[in-house]
C-alpha positions in Angstrom: -13.3 -13.0 -8.2 -12.6 -13.4 -4.5 -12.2 -10.4 -2.3 -10.4 -10.0 1.0 -11.5 -6.8 2.6 -12.3 -3.6 0.7 -8.8 -2.3 0.1 -6.5 -3.4 -2.8 -3.3 -5.1 -1.8 -1.3 -8.3 -2.1 -2.2 -12.0 -2.3 0.0 -14.9 -1.6 0.2 -18.5 -2.7 1.0 -20.6 0.3 2.1 -24.2 0.1 0.6 -26.4 2.8 -0.5 -30.0 3.0 -4.2 -30.4 2.5 -4.7 -31.6 6.1 -2.9 -28.5 7.6 -5.2 -26.3 9.6 -5.1 -22.6 9.0 -7.1 -19.6 10.0 -6.8 -18.0 6.6 -9.7 -18.2 4.3 -8.8 -20.5 1.4 -10.1 -19.5 -2.0 -8.6 -22.1 -4.3 -7.0 -25.4 -3.9 -4.8 -27.1 -6.5 -3.8 -30.6 -5.9 -2.6 -31.7 -2.5 -0.2 -28.9 -1.6 -1.2 -25.5 -3.1 -3.7 -23.2 -1.4 -4.5 -19.7 -2.6 -5.1 -17.5 0.4 -5.9 -13.8 0.3 -4.5 -11.6 3.0 -5.7 -8.3 1.5 -7.0 -7.3 -1.9 -8.6 -9.3 -4.7 -8.0 -12.6 -6.5 -9.0 -13.3 -10.1 -9.1 -16.9 -11.2 -9.6 -17.6 -14.9 -10.2 -21.2 -15.9 -12.0 -21.4 -19.2 -11.9 -24.7 -21.2 -12.3 -23.9 -24.9 -11.4 -25.8 -28.1 -8.8 -23.3 -29.3 -7.9 -21.4 -26.1 -8.7 -18.0 -27.7 -11.1 -17.0 -24.9 -8.6 -17.6 -22.1 -5.8 -15.9 -24.0 -8.0 -12.8 -24.7 -9.1 -12.6 -21.0 -5.6 -12.9 -19.7 -4.3 -10.3 -22.2 -6.9 -7.8 -21.1 -6.2 -8.4 -17.3 -2.4 -8.0 -18.0 -3.0 -4.8 -20.0 -5.2 -3.3 -17.3 -2.5 -4.1 -14.7 0.2 -2.5 -16.9 2.1 -5.8 -17.4 3.7 -6.2 -20.8 2.6 -9.1 -22.9 5.0 -10.9 -25.2 3.6 -12.5 -28.4 5.3 -15.8 -29.0 4.7 -18.2 -31.9 2.9 -21.4 -31.3 5.3 -24.0 -29.7 7.7 -21.4 -28.2 7.7 -21.2 -24.4 9.6 -18.7 -22.3 9.2 -19.0 -18.5 10.9 -18.0 -15.3 11.8 -21.0 -13.2 13.8 -21.2 -9.9 15.8 -18.0 -10.6 16.5 -18.7 -14.3 14.7 -17.9 -17.6 14.1 -21.0 -19.7 13.2 -21.0 -23.4 12.0 -24.1 -25.3 11.2 -24.3 -29.0 8.6 -27.1 -29.8 7.9 -25.5 -33.2 9.4 -26.4 -36.6 10.9 -22.9 -37.1 13.8 -21.1 -35.4 12.9 -18.3 -33.0 15.2 -15.5 -31.9 14.7 -14.6 -28.3 14.9 -10.9 -27.4 17.3 -10.9 -24.5 18.0 -7.9 -22.3 21.5 -6.4 -22.3 22.3 -7.9 -18.9 21.3 -11.5 -19.8 24.0 -14.1 -19.3 23.3 -17.2 -21.4 24.1 -20.4 -19.5 22.8 -23.1 -21.9 22.0 -22.7 -25.6 22.0 -19.7 -28.0 19.9 -16.7 -28.6 18.4 -18.3 -31.7 16.2 -21.2 -30.5 16.3 -23.9 -33.2 13.4 -26.5 -33.3 13.6 -28.8 -30.3 16.2 -26.5 -28.7 16.6 -25.1 -25.2 17.9 -21.8 -23.9 18.7 -21.0 -20.2 19.8 -17.5 -19.1 20.0 -15.3 -16.1 19.5 -11.6 -15.8 
């Protein structure tokens, strides 16, 4: 855990070339362009490498619960993620999965029931 000051607050992920100079303290670099800088508050970085991923999943679940962030249980092979202003669902499993969409969701591509190898794109 990295701490910036003693008061809780916000962090930001800045995108800079690795040769860019900055007066911000850099806590984590990822590839050439991503630097995690902390302006105020704390940063928690979890990076376990286990055979089944259970440890990382358990740690993240607990961190999310402590922060009051809801956790959605998805079957193996189903991915739902926010990308560039859209929600994207992909089903890599062998079974259909029904996505629980909010009332204000507008489906742009696909259907609410994700069949195997299917894609769903929606906006809220």
